[in-house]
mmCIF file of the N, C-alpha and C atoms, coordinates in Angstrom:
data_MODEL
# 
_entry.id   MODEL 
# 
loop_
_atom_site.group_PDB 
_atom_site.id 
_atom_site.type_symbol 
_atom_site.label_atom_id 
_atom_site.label_alt_id 
_atom_site.label_comp_id 
_atom_site.label_asym_id 
_atom_site.label_entity_id 
_atom_site.label_seq_id 
_atom_site.pdbx_PDB_ins_code 
_atom_site.Cartn_x 
_atom_site.Cartn_y 
_atom_site.Cartn_z 
_atom_site.occupancy 
_atom_site.B_iso_or_equiv 
_atom_site.pdbx_formal_charge 
_atom_site.auth_seq_id 
_atom_site.auth_comp_id 
_atom_site.auth_asym_id 
_atom_site.auth_atom_id 
_atom_site.pdbx_PDB_model_num 
ATOM 1   N N  . MET A 1 1  ? 83.591 155.398 123.858 1.00 0.00 ? 1  MET A N  1 
ATOM 2   C CA . MET A 1 1  ? 84.761 155.335 124.632 1.00 0.00 ? 1  MET A CA 1 
ATOM 3   C C  . MET A 1 1  ? 85.950 155.021 123.467 1.00 0.00 ? 1  MET A C  1 
ATOM 4   N N  . PRO A 1 2  ? 86.967 155.953 123.842 1.00 0.00 ? 2  PRO A N  1 
ATOM 5   C CA . PRO A 1 2  ? 88.336 155.928 122.931 1.00 0.00 ? 2  PRO A CA 1 
ATOM 6   C C  . PRO A 1 2  ? 88.833 154.488 123.387 1.00 0.00 ? 2  PRO A C  1 
ATOM 7   N N  . LEU A 1 3  ? 89.484 153.946 122.187 1.00 0.00 ? 3  LEU A N  1 
ATOM 8   C CA . LEU A 1 3  ? 90.415 152.810 122.317 1.00 0.00 ? 3  LEU A CA 1 
ATOM 9   C C  . LEU A 1 3  ? 91.378 153.015 123.298 1.00 0.00 ? 3  LEU A C  1 
ATOM 10  N N  . ASN A 1 4  ? 92.316 152.453 123.628 1.00 0.00 ? 4  ASN A N  1 
ATOM 11  C CA . ASN A 1 4  ? 93.487 152.641 124.086 1.00 0.00 ? 4  ASN A CA 1 
ATOM 12  C C  . ASN A 1 4  ? 94.899 152.832 123.098 1.00 0.00 ? 4  ASN A C  1 
ATOM 13  N N  . GLU A 1 5  ? 95.266 153.973 123.514 1.00 0.00 ? 5  GLU A N  1 
ATOM 14  C CA . GLU A 1 5  ? 96.558 154.653 122.780 1.00 0.00 ? 5  GLU A CA 1 
ATOM 15  C C  . GLU A 1 5  ? 97.406 153.844 122.322 1.00 0.00 ? 5  GLU A C  1 
ATOM 16  N N  . TRP A 1 6  ? 97.591 152.950 122.524 1.00 0.00 ? 6  TRP A N  1 
ATOM 17  C CA . TRP A 1 6  ? 98.862 152.002 122.138 1.00 0.00 ? 6  TRP A CA 1 
ATOM 18  C C  . TRP A 1 6  ? 98.323 151.092 121.072 1.00 0.00 ? 6  TRP A C  1 
ATOM 19  N N  . LEU A 1 7  ? 96.958 150.744 121.167 1.00 0.00 ? 7  LEU A N  1 
ATOM 20  C CA . LEU A 1 7  ? 96.226 149.742 120.063 1.00 0.00 ? 7  LEU A CA 1 
ATOM 21  C C  . LEU A 1 7  ? 96.203 150.811 119.029 1.00 0.00 ? 7  LEU A C  1 
ATOM 22  N N  . LEU A 1 8  ? 95.716 151.980 119.124 1.00 0.00 ? 8  LEU A N  1 
ATOM 23  C CA . LEU A 1 8  ? 95.544 152.604 117.957 1.00 0.00 ? 8  LEU A CA 1 
ATOM 24  C C  . LEU A 1 8  ? 96.955 153.071 117.211 1.00 0.00 ? 8  LEU A C  1 
ATOM 25  N N  . LYS A 1 9  ? 98.016 152.956 117.748 1.00 0.00 ? 9  LYS A N  1 
ATOM 26  C CA . LYS A 1 9  ? 99.548 152.968 117.303 1.00 0.00 ? 9  LYS A CA 1 
ATOM 27  C C  . LYS A 1 9  ? 99.898 151.951 116.646 1.00 0.00 ? 9  LYS A C  1 
ATOM 28  N N  . ILE A 1 10 ? 99.369 150.539 116.786 1.00 0.00 ? 10 ILE A N  1 
ATOM 29  C CA . ILE A 1 10 ? 99.816 149.178 116.357 1.00 0.00 ? 10 ILE A CA 1 
ATOM 30  C C  . ILE A 1 10 ? 98.489 148.975 115.167 1.00 0.00 ? 10 ILE A C  1 
ATOM 31  N N  . LEU A 1 11 ? 97.589 149.625 115.213 1.00 0.00 ? 11 LEU A N  1 
ATOM 32  C CA . LEU A 1 11 ? 96.582 149.176 114.346 1.00 0.00 ? 11 LEU A CA 1 
ATOM 33  C C  . LEU A 1 11 ? 96.900 150.090 112.881 1.00 0.00 ? 11 LEU A C  1 
ATOM 34  N N  . ALA A 1 12 ? 96.248 149.138 111.647 1.00 0.00 ? 12 ALA A N  1 
ATOM 35  C CA . ALA A 1 12 ? 96.980 149.733 110.473 1.00 0.00 ? 12 ALA A CA 1 
ATOM 36  C C  . ALA A 1 12 ? 95.508 149.289 109.455 1.00 0.00 ? 12 ALA A C  1 
ATOM 37  N N  . CYS A 1 13 ? 95.133 150.417 108.552 1.00 0.00 ? 13 CYS A N  1 
ATOM 38  C CA . CYS A 1 13 ? 94.499 149.503 107.860 1.00 0.00 ? 13 CYS A CA 1 
ATOM 39  C C  . CYS A 1 13 ? 94.867 147.877 106.717 1.00 0.00 ? 13 CYS A C  1 
ATOM 40  N N  . PRO A 1 14 ? 93.883 147.295 107.136 1.00 0.00 ? 14 PRO A N  1 
ATOM 41  C CA . PRO A 1 14 ? 94.261 145.995 105.818 1.00 0.00 ? 14 PRO A CA 1 
ATOM 42  C C  . PRO A 1 14 ? 94.096 145.951 104.698 1.00 0.00 ? 14 PRO A C  1 
ATOM 43  N N  . LYS A 1 15 ? 93.969 147.463 104.046 1.00 0.00 ? 15 LYS A N  1 
ATOM 44  C CA . LYS A 1 15 ? 94.048 147.416 102.402 1.00 0.00 ? 15 LYS A CA 1 
ATOM 45  C C  . LYS A 1 15 ? 94.974 148.120 102.180 1.00 0.00 ? 15 LYS A C  1 
ATOM 46  N N  . CYS A 1 16 ? 95.391 149.017 102.765 1.00 0.00 ? 16 CYS A N  1 
ATOM 47  C CA . CYS A 1 16 ? 96.408 149.905 102.360 1.00 0.00 ? 16 CYS A CA 1 
ATOM 48  C C  . CYS A 1 16 ? 98.031 149.936 103.549 1.00 0.00 ? 16 CYS A C  1 
ATOM 49  N N  . LYS A 1 17 ? 97.588 149.515 104.433 1.00 0.00 ? 17 LYS A N  1 
ATOM 50  C CA . LYS A 1 17 ? 98.672 149.677 105.444 1.00 0.00 ? 17 LYS A CA 1 
ATOM 51  C C  . LYS A 1 17 ? 98.919 150.511 106.181 1.00 0.00 ? 17 LYS A C  1 
ATOM 52  N N  . GLY A 1 18 ? 97.815 151.957 105.672 1.00 0.00 ? 18 GLY A N  1 
ATOM 53  C CA . GLY A 1 18 ? 98.315 152.972 106.311 1.00 0.00 ? 18 GLY A CA 1 
ATOM 54  C C  . GLY A 1 18 ? 97.374 153.060 107.725 1.00 0.00 ? 18 GLY A C  1 
ATOM 55  N N  . ASP A 1 19 ? 97.683 154.467 108.331 1.00 0.00 ? 19 ASP A N  1 
ATOM 56  C CA . ASP A 1 19 ? 97.123 154.691 109.952 1.00 0.00 ? 19 ASP A CA 1 
ATOM 57  C C  . ASP A 1 19 ? 95.771 154.860 109.804 1.00 0.00 ? 19 ASP A C  1 
ATOM 58  N N  . VAL A 1 20 ? 95.238 154.681 111.037 1.00 0.00 ? 20 VAL A N  1 
ATOM 59  C CA . VAL A 1 20 ? 93.415 154.648 110.696 1.00 0.00 ? 20 VAL A CA 1 
ATOM 60  C C  . VAL A 1 20 ? 93.389 155.537 112.303 1.00 0.00 ? 20 VAL A C  1 
ATOM 61  N N  . VAL A 1 21 ? 92.181 156.400 112.290 1.00 0.00 ? 21 VAL A N  1 
ATOM 62  C CA . VAL A 1 21 ? 91.907 157.544 113.593 1.00 0.00 ? 21 VAL A CA 1 
ATOM 63  C C  . VAL A 1 21 ? 90.943 157.000 114.238 1.00 0.00 ? 21 VAL A C  1 
ATOM 64  N N  . GLN A 1 22 ? 90.194 157.008 115.031 1.00 0.00 ? 22 GLN A N  1 
ATOM 65  C CA . GLN A 1 22 ? 88.985 156.454 115.685 1.00 0.00 ? 22 GLN A CA 1 
ATOM 66  C C  . GLN A 1 22 ? 88.467 158.091 115.599 1.00 0.00 ? 22 GLN A C  1 
ATOM 67  N N  . LYS A 1 23 ? 86.773 157.425 115.092 1.00 0.00 ? 23 LYS A N  1 
ATOM 68  C CA . LYS A 1 23 ? 85.696 158.858 115.062 1.00 0.00 ? 23 LYS A CA 1 
ATOM 69  C C  . LYS A 1 23 ? 84.745 157.793 115.480 1.00 0.00 ? 23 LYS A C  1 
ATOM 70  N N  . GLY A 1 24 ? 84.068 158.145 116.428 1.00 0.00 ? 24 GLY A N  1 
ATOM 71  C CA . GLY A 1 24 ? 83.135 157.687 117.088 1.00 0.00 ? 24 GLY A CA 1 
ATOM 72  C C  . GLY A 1 24 ? 83.204 156.571 117.094 1.00 0.00 ? 24 GLY A C  1 
ATOM 73  N N  . LYS A 1 25 ? 82.107 154.984 116.924 1.00 0.00 ? 25 LYS A N  1 
ATOM 74  C CA . LYS A 1 25 ? 82.025 154.044 116.802 1.00 0.00 ? 25 LYS A CA 1 
ATOM 75  C C  . LYS A 1 25 ? 82.971 153.543 115.447 1.00 0.00 ? 25 LYS A C  1 
ATOM 76  N N  . PHE A 1 26 ? 84.010 153.693 115.078 1.00 0.00 ? 26 PHE A N  1 
ATOM 77  C CA . PHE A 1 26 ? 84.680 153.567 114.182 1.00 0.00 ? 26 PHE A CA 1 
ATOM 78  C C  . PHE A 1 26 ? 86.410 153.528 113.907 1.00 0.00 ? 26 PHE A C  1 
ATOM 79  N N  . LEU A 1 27 ? 87.073 152.839 113.329 1.00 0.00 ? 27 LEU A N  1 
ATOM 80  C CA . LEU A 1 27 ? 88.533 153.346 112.536 1.00 0.00 ? 27 LEU A CA 1 
ATOM 81  C C  . LEU A 1 27 ? 88.147 153.725 111.640 1.00 0.00 ? 27 LEU A C  1 
ATOM 82  N N  . ILE A 1 28 ? 88.751 155.046 111.251 1.00 0.00 ? 28 ILE A N  1 
ATOM 83  C CA . ILE A 1 28 ? 88.794 155.696 109.877 1.00 0.00 ? 28 ILE A CA 1 
ATOM 84  C C  . ILE A 1 28 ? 90.198 155.475 109.004 1.00 0.00 ? 28 ILE A C  1 
ATOM 85  N N  . CYS A 1 29 ? 90.046 154.657 107.800 1.00 0.00 ? 29 CYS A N  1 
ATOM 86  C CA . CYS A 1 29 ? 91.383 155.118 106.916 1.00 0.00 ? 29 CYS A CA 1 
ATOM 87  C C  . CYS A 1 29 ? 91.329 156.221 105.996 1.00 0.00 ? 29 CYS A C  1 
ATOM 88  N N  . GLU A 1 30 ? 91.507 157.546 106.244 1.00 0.00 ? 30 GLU A N  1 
ATOM 89  C CA . GLU A 1 30 ? 91.218 158.606 105.302 1.00 0.00 ? 30 GLU A CA 1 
ATOM 90  C C  . GLU A 1 30 ? 91.689 157.537 103.783 1.00 0.00 ? 30 GLU A C  1 
ATOM 91  N N  . LYS A 1 31 ? 92.920 157.246 103.614 1.00 0.00 ? 31 LYS A N  1 
ATOM 92  C CA . LYS A 1 31 ? 93.505 156.704 101.929 1.00 0.00 ? 31 LYS A CA 1 
ATOM 93  C C  . LYS A 1 31 ? 92.450 156.214 101.346 1.00 0.00 ? 31 LYS A C  1 
ATOM 94  N N  . CYS A 1 32 ? 91.757 155.073 101.974 1.00 0.00 ? 32 CYS A N  1 
ATOM 95  C CA . CYS A 1 32 ? 90.981 153.904 101.403 1.00 0.00 ? 32 CYS A CA 1 
ATOM 96  C C  . CYS A 1 32 ? 89.255 154.637 101.497 1.00 0.00 ? 32 CYS A C  1 
ATOM 97  N N  . ARG A 1 33 ? 89.097 155.465 102.403 1.00 0.00 ? 33 ARG A N  1 
ATOM 98  C CA . ARG A 1 33 ? 88.155 155.942 102.639 1.00 0.00 ? 33 ARG A CA 1 
ATOM 99  C C  . ARG A 1 33 ? 86.797 154.716 103.419 1.00 0.00 ? 33 ARG A C  1 
ATOM 100 N N  . LEU A 1 34 ? 87.402 154.288 104.388 1.00 0.00 ? 34 LEU A N  1 
ATOM 101 C CA . LEU A 1 34 ? 87.013 153.086 104.840 1.00 0.00 ? 34 LEU A CA 1 
ATOM 102 C C  . LEU A 1 34 ? 86.836 153.282 106.208 1.00 0.00 ? 34 LEU A C  1 
ATOM 103 N N  . ALA A 1 35 ? 85.456 152.802 106.649 1.00 0.00 ? 35 ALA A N  1 
ATOM 104 C CA . ALA A 1 35 ? 85.240 152.752 107.881 1.00 0.00 ? 35 ALA A CA 1 
ATOM 105 C C  . ALA A 1 35 ? 85.038 151.220 109.022 1.00 0.00 ? 35 ALA A C  1 
ATOM 106 N N  . PHE A 1 36 ? 85.979 151.307 109.919 1.00 0.00 ? 36 PHE A N  1 
ATOM 107 C CA . PHE A 1 36 ? 85.750 149.618 110.332 1.00 0.00 ? 36 PHE A CA 1 
ATOM 108 C C  . PHE A 1 36 ? 85.047 150.013 111.389 1.00 0.00 ? 36 PHE A C  1 
ATOM 109 N N  . PRO A 1 37 ? 84.243 149.434 111.993 1.00 0.00 ? 37 PRO A N  1 
ATOM 110 C CA . PRO A 1 37 ? 83.279 149.520 113.429 1.00 0.00 ? 37 PRO A CA 1 
ATOM 111 C C  . PRO A 1 37 ? 84.004 148.807 114.446 1.00 0.00 ? 37 PRO A C  1 
ATOM 112 N N  . ILE A 1 38 ? 84.132 149.599 115.621 1.00 0.00 ? 38 ILE A N  1 
ATOM 113 C CA . ILE A 1 38 ? 84.524 149.144 116.850 1.00 0.00 ? 38 ILE A CA 1 
ATOM 114 C C  . ILE A 1 38 ? 83.408 148.032 117.359 1.00 0.00 ? 38 ILE A C  1 
ATOM 115 N N  . LEU A 1 39 ? 83.206 147.330 117.693 1.00 0.00 ? 39 LEU A N  1 
ATOM 116 C CA . LEU A 1 39 ? 82.429 146.767 118.619 1.00 0.00 ? 39 LEU A CA 1 
ATOM 117 C C  . LEU A 1 39 ? 82.517 146.481 120.246 1.00 0.00 ? 39 LEU A C  1 
ATOM 118 N N  . GLU A 1 40 ? 81.415 146.515 120.657 1.00 0.00 ? 40 GLU A N  1 
ATOM 119 C CA . GLU A 1 40 ? 81.072 146.504 122.652 1.00 0.00 ? 40 GLU A CA 1 
ATOM 120 C C  . GLU A 1 40 ? 82.015 147.298 122.764 1.00 0.00 ? 40 GLU A C  1 
ATOM 121 N N  . ASP A 1 41 ? 82.418 148.675 122.217 1.00 0.00 ? 41 ASP A N  1 
ATOM 122 C CA . ASP A 1 41 ? 83.621 150.140 122.629 1.00 0.00 ? 41 ASP A CA 1 
ATOM 123 C C  . ASP A 1 41 ? 85.012 149.558 122.536 1.00 0.00 ? 41 ASP A C  1 
ATOM 124 N N  . GLU A 1 42 ? 84.968 148.281 122.270 1.00 0.00 ? 42 GLU A N  1 
ATOM 125 C CA . GLU A 1 42 ? 86.797 147.839 122.115 1.00 0.00 ? 42 GLU A CA 1 
ATOM 126 C C  . GLU A 1 42 ? 87.037 146.751 121.607 1.00 0.00 ? 42 GLU A C  1 
ATOM 127 N N  . VAL A 1 43 ? 86.516 146.598 120.439 1.00 0.00 ? 43 VAL A N  1 
ATOM 128 C CA . VAL A 1 43 ? 86.752 145.421 119.593 1.00 0.00 ? 43 VAL A CA 1 
ATOM 129 C C  . VAL A 1 43 ? 86.691 146.004 118.328 1.00 0.00 ? 43 VAL A C  1 
ATOM 130 N N  . PRO A 1 44 ? 87.932 146.372 117.710 1.00 0.00 ? 44 PRO A N  1 
ATOM 131 C CA . PRO A 1 44 ? 87.794 146.909 116.085 1.00 0.00 ? 44 PRO A CA 1 
ATOM 132 C C  . PRO A 1 44 ? 87.809 145.554 115.267 1.00 0.00 ? 44 PRO A C  1 
ATOM 133 N N  . ASP A 1 45 ? 86.917 145.557 114.334 1.00 0.00 ? 45 ASP A N  1 
ATOM 134 C CA . ASP A 1 45 ? 86.508 144.730 113.046 1.00 0.00 ? 45 ASP A CA 1 
ATOM 135 C C  . ASP A 1 45 ? 87.364 145.193 111.917 1.00 0.00 ? 45 ASP A C  1 
ATOM 136 N N  . MET A 1 46 ? 88.342 144.609 111.681 1.00 0.00 ? 46 MET A N  1 
ATOM 137 C CA . MET A 1 46 ? 89.274 145.359 110.889 1.00 0.00 ? 46 MET A CA 1 
ATOM 138 C C  . MET A 1 46 ? 89.079 144.386 109.811 1.00 0.00 ? 46 MET A C  1 
ATOM 139 N N  . LEU A 1 47 ? 88.214 143.258 109.438 1.00 0.00 ? 47 LEU A N  1 
ATOM 140 C CA . LEU A 1 47 ? 88.154 142.959 108.267 1.00 0.00 ? 47 LEU A CA 1 
ATOM 141 C C  . LEU A 1 47 ? 87.410 143.889 107.153 1.00 0.00 ? 47 LEU A C  1 
ATOM 142 N N  . LEU A 1 48 ? 87.986 143.417 106.071 1.00 0.00 ? 48 LEU A N  1 
ATOM 143 C CA . LEU A 1 48 ? 87.564 144.316 104.392 1.00 0.00 ? 48 LEU A CA 1 
ATOM 144 C C  . LEU A 1 48 ? 85.994 144.066 104.146 1.00 0.00 ? 48 LEU A C  1 
ATOM 145 N N  . GLU A 1 49 ? 85.405 142.784 104.322 1.00 0.00 ? 49 GLU A N  1 
ATOM 146 C CA . GLU A 1 49 ? 84.261 142.592 104.113 1.00 0.00 ? 49 GLU A CA 1 
ATOM 147 C C  . GLU A 1 49 ? 83.106 143.530 104.974 1.00 0.00 ? 49 GLU A C  1 
ATOM 148 N N  . ASP A 1 50 ? 83.809 143.711 106.215 1.00 0.00 ? 50 ASP A N  1 
ATOM 149 C CA . ASP A 1 50 ? 82.601 144.100 107.363 1.00 0.00 ? 50 ASP A CA 1 
ATOM 150 C C  . ASP A 1 50 ? 82.977 145.733 107.346 1.00 0.00 ? 50 ASP A C  1 
ATOM 151 N N  . ALA A 1 51 ? 84.007 146.139 106.299 1.00 0.00 ? 51 ALA A N  1 
ATOM 152 C CA . ALA A 1 51 ? 83.921 147.662 106.534 1.00 0.00 ? 51 ALA A CA 1 
ATOM 153 C C  . ALA A 1 51 ? 82.899 148.503 105.507 1.00 0.00 ? 51 ALA A C  1 
ATOM 154 N N  . TRP A 1 52 ? 82.768 149.760 106.308 1.00 0.00 ? 52 TRP A N  1 
ATOM 155 C CA . TRP A 1 52 ? 81.699 150.717 105.705 1.00 0.00 ? 52 TRP A CA 1 
ATOM 156 C C  . TRP A 1 52 ? 82.405 151.524 104.816 1.00 0.00 ? 52 TRP A C  1 
ATOM 157 N N  . ASP A 1 53 ? 81.890 151.832 103.802 1.00 0.00 ? 53 ASP A N  1 
ATOM 158 C CA . ASP A 1 53 ? 82.375 153.142 102.962 1.00 0.00 ? 53 ASP A CA 1 
ATOM 159 C C  . ASP A 1 53 ? 82.158 154.134 103.872 1.00 0.00 ? 53 ASP A C  1 
ATOM 160 N N  . LEU A 1 54 ? 82.755 155.171 104.136 1.00 0.00 ? 54 LEU A N  1 
ATOM 161 C CA . LEU A 1 54 ? 83.410 156.311 104.297 1.00 0.00 ? 54 LEU A CA 1 
ATOM 162 C C  . LEU A 1 54 ? 82.086 157.237 105.288 1.00 0.00 ? 54 LEU A C  1 
ATOM 163 N N  . LYS A 1 55 ? 81.601 157.528 103.543 1.00 0.00 ? 55 LYS A N  1 
ATOM 164 C CA . LYS A 1 55 ? 80.260 158.359 103.578 1.00 0.00 ? 55 LYS A CA 1 
ATOM 165 C C  . LYS A 1 55 ? 79.001 157.478 104.337 1.00 0.00 ? 55 LYS A C  1 
ATOM 166 N N  . LYS A 1 56 ? 78.882 156.494 104.159 1.00 0.00 ? 56 LYS A N  1 
ATOM 167 C CA . LYS A 1 56 ? 77.529 155.867 104.886 1.00 0.00 ? 56 LYS A CA 1 
ATOM 168 C C  . LYS A 1 56 ? 78.108 156.255 106.471 1.00 0.00 ? 56 LYS A C  1 
ATOM 169 N N  . ALA A 1 57 ? 79.632 155.774 106.938 1.00 0.00 ? 57 ALA A N  1 
ATOM 170 C CA . ALA A 1 57 ? 79.627 155.813 108.656 1.00 0.00 ? 57 ALA A CA 1 
ATOM 171 C C  . ALA A 1 57 ? 79.365 157.590 108.772 1.00 0.00 ? 57 ALA A C  1 
ATOM 172 N N  . GLU A 1 58 ? 79.439 158.565 107.594 1.00 0.00 ? 58 GLU A N  1 
ATOM 173 C CA . GLU A 1 58 ? 79.623 159.942 108.242 1.00 0.00 ? 58 GLU A CA 1 
ATOM 174 C C  . GLU A 1 58 ? 78.167 160.014 108.184 1.00 0.00 ? 58 GLU A C  1 
ATOM 175 N N  . GLU A 1 59 ? 77.251 159.698 107.330 1.00 0.00 ? 59 GLU A N  1 
ATOM 176 C CA . GLU A 1 59 ? 75.881 160.007 107.611 1.00 0.00 ? 59 GLU A CA 1 
ATOM 177 C C  . GLU A 1 59 ? 75.127 159.520 108.340 1.00 0.00 ? 59 GLU A C  1 
ATOM 178 N N  . ASN A 1 60 ? 75.676 158.112 109.182 1.00 0.00 ? 60 ASN A N  1 
ATOM 179 C CA . ASN A 1 60 ? 75.349 157.910 111.031 1.00 0.00 ? 60 ASN A CA 1 
ATOM 180 C C  . ASN A 1 60 ? 75.870 158.439 111.475 1.00 0.00 ? 60 ASN A C  1 
ATOM 181 N N  . ASN A 1 61 ? 76.459 159.364 111.392 1.00 0.00 ? 61 ASN A N  1 
ATOM 182 C CA . ASN A 1 61 ? 77.368 160.324 112.620 1.00 0.00 ? 61 ASN A CA 1 
ATOM 183 C C  . ASN A 1 61 ? 78.155 159.516 113.201 1.00 0.00 ? 61 ASN A C  1 
ATOM 184 N N  . PHE A 1 62 ? 79.150 158.485 112.600 1.00 0.00 ? 62 PHE A N  1 
ATOM 185 C CA . PHE A 1 62 ? 80.045 157.467 113.066 1.00 0.00 ? 62 PHE A CA 1 
ATOM 186 C C  . PHE A 1 62 ? 79.266 156.762 114.228 1.00 0.00 ? 62 PHE A C  1 
ATOM 187 N N  . GLU A 1 63 ? 78.040 156.558 114.306 1.00 0.00 ? 63 GLU A N  1 
ATOM 188 C CA . GLU A 1 63 ? 77.326 155.723 115.840 1.00 0.00 ? 63 GLU A CA 1 
ATOM 189 C C  . GLU A 1 63 ? 76.819 154.297 114.353 1.00 0.00 ? 63 GLU A C  1 
ATOM 190 N N  . HIS A 1 64 ? 77.067 153.185 115.371 1.00 0.00 ? 64 HIS A N  1 
ATOM 191 C CA . HIS A 1 64 ? 76.444 151.596 114.979 1.00 0.00 ? 64 HIS A CA 1 
ATOM 192 C C  . HIS A 1 64 ? 75.647 151.086 115.603 1.00 0.00 ? 64 HIS A C  1 
ATOM 193 N N  . ASP A 1 65 ? 74.987 150.114 115.314 1.00 0.00 ? 65 ASP A N  1 
ATOM 194 C CA . ASP A 1 65 ? 74.072 149.344 117.049 1.00 0.00 ? 65 ASP A CA 1 
ATOM 195 C C  . ASP A 1 65 ? 74.706 148.000 116.568 1.00 0.00 ? 65 ASP A C  1 
ATOM 196 N N  . LEU A 1 66 ? 75.595 147.472 116.171 1.00 0.00 ? 66 LEU A N  1 
ATOM 197 C CA . LEU A 1 66 ? 76.469 146.508 115.730 1.00 0.00 ? 66 LEU A CA 1 
ATOM 198 C C  . LEU A 1 66 ? 77.050 145.726 116.933 1.00 0.00 ? 66 LEU A C  1 
ATOM 199 N N  . THR A 1 67 ? 76.996 144.768 117.447 1.00 0.00 ? 67 THR A N  1 
ATOM 200 C CA . THR A 1 67 ? 77.631 143.591 118.283 1.00 0.00 ? 67 THR A CA 1 
ATOM 201 C C  . THR A 1 67 ? 78.495 142.324 117.991 1.00 0.00 ? 67 THR A C  1 
ATOM 202 N N  . LEU A 1 68 ? 79.191 142.007 118.971 1.00 0.00 ? 68 LEU A N  1 
ATOM 203 C CA . LEU A 1 68 ? 79.710 140.318 118.720 1.00 0.00 ? 68 LEU A CA 1 
ATOM 204 C C  . LEU A 1 68 ? 79.003 139.722 118.380 1.00 0.00 ? 68 LEU A C  1 
# 
């Protein structure tokens, strides 16, 4: 399920402060090559320590089974 457009516009990568885009169940920062999981289809986890490497997210087809 896509996040609200207004939320996507205000969220930024916590590392570089750049834009993020949604792919599957992740928000992606292309610059940092990080994937931030979206929990319960609506809660972005933007903590750096919880971020996945973009390659790992790609290998999992941008899916995960994480919950709150």
